C-alpha positions as CSV (number, residue, x, y, z in Angstrom):
1,X,290.6,178.2,95.3
2,X,287.2,179.9,95.4
3,X,285.7,176.9,97.2
4,X,288.6,176.8,99.8
5,X,288.2,180.5,100.5
6,X,284.4,180.3,101.0
7,X,284.8,177.3,103.4
8,X,287.4,179.2,105.3
9,X,285.0,182.3,105.6
10,X,282.1,180.1,106.7
11,X,284.2,178.4,109.4
12,X,285.5,181.7,110.7
13,X,282.0,183.1,111.0
14,X,280.9,179.9,112.8
15,X,283.7,180.4,115.4
16,X,283.1,184.3,115.9
17,X,282.4,185.2,119.4
18,X,279.1,186.7,120.7
19,X,277.6,187.8,124.1
20,X,274.5,185.9,124.9
21,X,273.2,182.5,125.6
22,X,272.3,180.0,122.8
23,X,268.6,179.8,122.0
24,X,266.6,176.6,121.2
25,X,263.7,177.3,119.0
26,X,260.2,176.3,120.0
27,X,257.3,177.1,117.8
28,X,257.2,178.9,114.4
29,X,260.0,180.9,112.7
30,X,261.0,182.4,109.4
31,X,264.4,182.6,107.8
32,X,265.8,184.6,105.0
33,X,269.2,184.7,103.6
34,X,271.5,184.7,100.6
35,X,275.1,184.4,99.5
36,X,277.7,182.9,97.1
37,X,276.9,180.1,94.7
38,X,279.8,178.0,93.2
39,X,278.5,175.5,90.7
40,X,280.8,172.7,89.7
41,X,281.8,172.3,86.1
42,X,279.3,170.1,84.2
43,X,279.8,167.8,81.4
44,X,277.3,166.9,78.6
45,X,277.1,164.8,75.6
46,X,275.3,165.8,72.4
47,X,274.1,163.8,69.5
48,X,276.3,165.2,66.5
49,X,273.6,164.5,64.0
50,X,275.7,162.0,62.0
51,X,275.9,159.3,64.6
52,X,278.8,160.9,66.5
53,X,278.6,161.9,70.2
54,X,280.1,165.3,71.0
55,X,281.4,165.5,74.5
56,X,281.7,169.1,76.1
57,X,281.7,170.8,79.3
58,X,280.3,173.9,80.8
59,X,282.3,176.0,83.2
60,X,280.5,178.2,85.8
61,X,281.7,181.6,87.2
62,X,280.8,182.9,90.5
63,X,277.0,183.3,91.2
64,X,274.6,184.1,93.9
65,X,271.7,182.5,95.8
66,X,268.9,183.5,97.9
67,X,266.3,181.5,100.0
68,X,263.3,182.0,102.3
69,X,261.8,179.4,104.6
70,X,259.2,179.0,107.3
71,X,259.5,176.3,109.9
72,X,258.7,175.0,113.3
73,X,261.1,174.2,116.2
74,X,260.0,171.3,118.5
75,X,262.0,172.6,121.6
76,X,264.3,169.7,121.7
77,X,266.7,170.7,118.8
78,X,264.6,169.3,116.0
79,X,263.2,171.6,113.4
80,X,261.2,171.1,110.2
81,X,260.8,173.8,107.5
82,X,259.6,174.4,104.0
83,X,262.1,176.4,101.8
84,X,261.9,178.3,98.6
85,X,265.4,178.8,96.8
86,X,266.8,180.5,93.8
87,X,270.3,179.9,92.3
88,X,272.0,182.0,89.6
89,X,275.4,181.7,87.9
90,X,277.2,182.9,84.8
91,X,278.9,180.6,82.3
92,X,282.4,180.9,81.1
93,X,285.4,178.7,80.1
94,X,286.6,176.2,77.5
95,X,284.2,173.4,76.6
96,X,286.9,170.9,75.9
97,X,287.0,171.4,72.2
98,X,289.8,173.5,70.7
99,X,289.0,177.1,70.4
100,X,285.5,176.6,71.6
101,X,284.3,178.7,74.5
102,X,281.0,178.9,76.2
103,X,279.1,181.8,77.8
104,X,275.6,182.5,79.0
105,X,273.8,182.0,82.2
106,X,271.7,179.5,84.0
107,X,269.4,179.7,87.0
108,X,267.5,177.2,89.3
109,X,264.5,177.8,91.3
110,X,262.2,175.5,93.4
111,X,261.6,174.4,96.9
112,X,262.8,171.9,99.5
113,X,261.4,170.2,102.7
114,X,264.2,170.3,105.2
115,X,264.8,168.4,108.5
116,X,267.4,170.1,110.9
117,X,268.9,169.6,114.2
118,X,270.3,172.2,116.6
119,X,273.1,171.1,119.0
120,X,272.8,172.5,122.6
121,X,276.4,173.0,123.4
122,X,275.6,173.1,127.1
123,X,274.9,169.3,126.8
124,X,278.6,169.0,125.9
125,X,279.8,171.0,128.9
126,X,280.2,174.2,126.9
127,X,278.3,176.8,128.7
128,X,277.4,180.5,128.2
129,X,278.2,180.3,124.4
130,X,275.7,182.2,122.2
131,X,276.2,179.9,119.2
132,X,274.0,177.0,118.2
133,X,275.5,174.8,115.5
134,X,273.1,172.9,113.3
135,X,273.0,170.3,110.5
136,X,270.3,169.3,108.1
137,X,269.1,167.5,105.0
138,X,266.5,168.3,102.4
139,X,264.7,167.0,99.4
140,X,262.7,168.8,96.8
141,X,262.2,169.9,93.3
142,X,264.2,172.4,91.2
143,X,263.6,173.8,87.6
144,X,266.9,174.8,85.9
145,X,266.7,177.3,83.1
146,X,269.8,177.4,80.8
147,X,270.8,179.7,78.1
148,X,274.3,178.7,76.8
149,X,276.0,179.7,73.6
150,X,279.4,178.3,72.2
151,X,281.8,180.5,70.3
152,X,283.9,179.2,67.5
153,X,286.5,181.8,66.6
154,X,284.4,184.7,67.6
155,X,281.2,183.5,66.0
156,X,278.4,182.2,68.1
157,X,277.4,179.1,66.1
158,X,275.8,176.8,68.7
159,X,273.7,176.9,71.8
160,X,271.5,175.3,74.3
161,X,268.3,176.8,75.6
162,X,265.7,175.2,77.9
163,X,264.2,174.6,81.1
164,X,264.1,171.2,82.9
165,X,262.7,170.3,86.2
166,X,263.7,167.4,88.5
167,X,264.4,166.0,91.9
168,X,267.0,167.8,94.1
169,X,268.5,167.2,97.4
170,X,270.8,169.2,99.9
171,X,273.0,168.9,102.9
172,X,273.3,171.7,105.3
173,X,275.7,172.6,108.1
174,X,275.9,175.9,109.9
175,X,275.6,177.9,113.1
176,X,273.1,180.4,114.5
177,X,274.4,183.4,116.6
178,X,272.2,185.1,119.2
179,X,272.0,188.9,118.5
180,X,270.7,189.9,122.0
181,X,267.4,190.9,120.4
182,X,264.6,188.4,121.5
183,X,263.8,186.1,118.7
184,X,266.5,187.2,116.2
185,X,269.4,185.1,115.1
186,X,272.1,185.6,112.6
187,X,273.0,182.3,110.7
188,X,276.1,181.3,108.6
189,X,275.9,178.1,106.7
190,X,277.2,175.9,103.8
191,X,274.9,173.9,101.7
192,X,275.5,171.5,98.9
193,X,272.7,171.0,96.5
194,X,272.8,168.1,94.1
195,X,270.6,167.3,91.1
196,X,270.8,164.1,89.2
197,X,271.8,164.1,85.5
198,X,269.1,164.8,82.9
199,X,268.4,164.0,79.3
200,X,267.2,167.0,77.2
201,X,265.4,166.0,74.1
202,X,265.9,168.2,71.0
203,X,267.1,171.3,72.9
204,X,270.6,171.7,71.5
205,X,271.0,173.6,68.2
206,X,274.2,173.8,66.0
207,X,273.5,176.7,63.6
208,X,276.7,176.3,61.6
209,X,276.5,172.6,60.9
210,X,272.9,171.5,61.3
211,X,270.1,173.6,62.5
212,X,268.1,170.6,63.6
213,X,267.6,170.1,67.3
214,X,269.8,167.5,68.8
215,X,269.5,165.5,72.0
216,X,271.7,166.3,74.9
217,X,272.4,164.5,78.3
218,X,273.9,166.4,81.2
219,X,275.7,164.8,84.2
220,X,275.0,165.4,87.9
221,X,275.0,169.0,88.9
222,X,276.4,170.2,92.2
223,X,276.0,173.7,93.7
224,X,278.1,174.8,96.7
225,X,276.5,177.6,98.6
226,X,278.0,179.8,101.4
227,X,275.3,182.0,102.9
228,X,274.4,184.3,105.8
229,X,270.8,184.9,106.9
230,X,268.5,186.3,109.5
231,X,266.1,184.1,111.4
232,X,263.2,185.2,113.6
233,X,261.5,182.8,116.1
234,X,258.0,184.0,117.1
235,X,257.8,182.2,120.4
236,X,260.5,184.1,122.4
237,X,259.1,184.0,125.8
238,X,261.9,183.3,128.4
239,X,262.1,179.9,129.8
240,X,260.3,179.4,133.0
241,X,262.5,180.0,136.1
242,X,263.8,176.8,137.8
243,X,261.6,175.6,140.5
244,X,262.3,177.1,143.9
245,X,264.2,174.8,146.2
246,X,261.9,173.1,148.5
247,X,261.8,174.6,152.0
248,X,263.1,171.8,154.3
249,X,262.0,172.3,157.9
250,X,264.9,172.5,160.4
251,X,265.3,169.2,162.2
252,X,263.8,169.1,165.6
253,X,266.4,169.9,168.2
254,X,267.8,166.8,169.9
255,X,267.1,166.5,173.5
256,X,269.9,167.8,175.8
257,X,272.4,165.4,177.1
258,X,273.0,167.2,180.3
259,X,270.5,168.4,183.0
260,X,270.9,170.5,186.3
261,X,268.8,169.9,189.4
262,X,269.2,172.6,192.1
263,X,268.6,172.2,195.9
264,X,267.9,174.4,198.8
265,X,270.8,175.0,201.2
266,X,271.6,172.0,203.4
267,X,268.8,170.0,201.6
268,X,268.5,166.8,199.5
269,X,264.8,166.9,198.9
270,X,263.6,167.5,195.4
271,X,261.4,170.5,194.8
272,X,258.6,170.4,192.2
273,X,260.8,172.1,189.6
274,X,263.6,169.7,190.3
275,X,261.1,166.7,189.8
276,X,260.1,168.2,186.3
277,X,263.7,168.4,185.2
278,X,264.4,164.9,186.2
279,X,261.3,163.7,184.3
280,X,262.6,165.6,181.2
281,X,266.0,163.8,181.6
282,X,264.3,160.4,182.0
283,X,262.2,161.0,178.9
284,X,265.2,162.2,176.9
285,X,267.0,159.0,177.7
286,X,264.5,157.2,175.6
287,X,264.8,159.4,172.6
288,X,268.7,159.5,172.2
289,X,271.2,156.7,172.1
290,X,272.1,156.3,175.8
291,X,274.3,153.6,177.3
292,X,274.4,154.9,180.8
293,X,273.3,157.9,182.9
294,X,275.8,159.6,185.2
295,X,274.3,161.5,188.3
296,X,276.8,163.7,190.0
297,X,275.9,165.6,193.3
298,X,277.6,168.9,194.5
299,X,277.4,171.4,197.3
300,X,278.6,175.0,197.7
301,X,281.5,175.6,200.2
302,X,279.3,176.7,203.1
303,X,278.4,174.1,205.7
304,X,276.3,173.6,208.7
305,X,279.5,172.4,210.4
306,X,282.6,174.5,209.7
307,X,286.1,173.1,209.2
308,X,287.2,169.6,208.0
309,X,284.1,168.2,209.4
310,X,282.1,170.5,207.2
311,X,283.8,169.3,204.1
312,X,283.1,165.7,205.0
313,X,279.5,166.6,205.7
314,X,279.1,168.3,202.3
315,X,280.6,165.3,200.6
316,X,277.9,163.2,202.2
317,X,275.2,165.7,201.3
318,X,276.2,165.8,197.7
319,X,275.9,162.0,197.6
320,X,272.4,162.2,199.3
321,X,271.4,164.6,196.5
322,X,272.5,162.2,193.8
323,X,270.6,159.4,195.5
324,X,267.5,161.4,195.5
325,X,267.7,162.2,191.8
326,X,268.5,158.5,191.1
327,X,265.3,157.4,192.9
328,X,263.3,159.9,190.9
329,X,264.8,158.7,187.7
330,X,263.8,155.1,188.5
331,X,260.3,156.4,189.4
332,X,260.2,157.9,185.9
333,X,261.0,154.5,184.3
334,X,264.9,154.6,184.0
335,X,266.5,151.2,184.8
336,X,268.5,151.4,188.0
337,X,271.3,149.4,186.4
338,X,271.8,152.2,183.8
339,X,272.4,154.9,186.5
340,X,275.8,155.7,188.1
341,X,276.0,158.1,191.0
342,X,278.8,160.2,192.4
343,X,279.2,162.8,195.2
344,X,281.8,165.5,194.7
345,X,280.9,167.8,197.7
346,X,282.5,171.2,197.4
347,X,284.6,170.2,194.3
348,X,283.9,171.5,190.8
349,X,281.9,174.5,191.7
350,X,279.8,175.8,188.9
351,X,280.4,179.4,190.1
352,X,283.7,180.2,191.8
353,X,283.2,181.9,195.1
354,X,285.1,182.9,198.3
355,X,285.2,180.5,201.3
356,X,282.1,179.7,203.2
357,X,279.8,181.3,200.7
358,X,276.2,180.1,200.0
359,X,275.8,179.9,196.2
360,X,272.6,178.4,194.9
361,X,274.1,177.3,191.5
362,X,276.7,175.2,193.2
363,X,274.1,173.2,195.2
364,X,273.2,171.0,192.4
365,X,273.0,167.5,190.7
366,X,274.0,167.1,187.0
367,X,272.5,164.3,185.1
368,X,274.6,163.4,182.1
369,X,273.3,161.1,179.3
370,X,276.1,158.9,177.8
């Protein structure tokens, strides 16, 4: 039940909300923490002195643990660290023999070299979450100092004392929470530390039966740790801002597809400005996709000859103006077959006017690129 409760607490802490963006460690950091130590019941065998093998077990009550580490983050989620650790638990419970109970304490101390990996949740589509889950493994060496006594009917008649060192390993899973203070993170994690079984030569003494030392072998030891800590990363400079978007020059404006050429009253001769406009239209026809060029001539509604005769005269004048523009386009390199001309006379005025009005803007030719 204690193990289940501790796992639940660690899970809830890993799911707790916070209010900043997750941090990836780059460069050196230090980490300090501690918490709850739950050591699994161990079994051991002792040479009874008469050739018999006594089989017993040692129960552990709640304990505590502390650690300190220094490490380096590589900026891509990977971290490596050197850790010092200490474990402490009290002993209690039935050894397996009728009426025999054990008590005492044991502790472990030593160090690990750990390799860890931080998960960037943004890579999984989870953005703006100030939590960085991590996993890791470690290998090292622990010395375990034990001080056990076994009570038979109220009398302490046997015990085990000694210190033994050996290889140890650990598995790590946890999460780091940004605090809003640059460089500081709060961590919550679960660790499982394992130590292979050992043989203790001549370290068990039974004072009631045989004061001679006896050989003892102890099975695999497992510590389940539930811890919180505080981590500080020294390289806390904010990430460089994203590169500025390249300045893309606005595309050059496309040549116009319509040009207006204006004429003097009752004239179809091109002025110098009119020739310049026609030349621009001819050049534009080579830069835009053009299948044909339409040249439309117009006049205002005034005429040298009033009445119906004047309308007919203006119709012819508008066509002469279109022909003048066509001739200039051909002079500027436009194929004659690509040019269509029309004369509309007084129709379609650019500026509406009253009758018999001289309007310069209506005396025009419009060049349209199709």
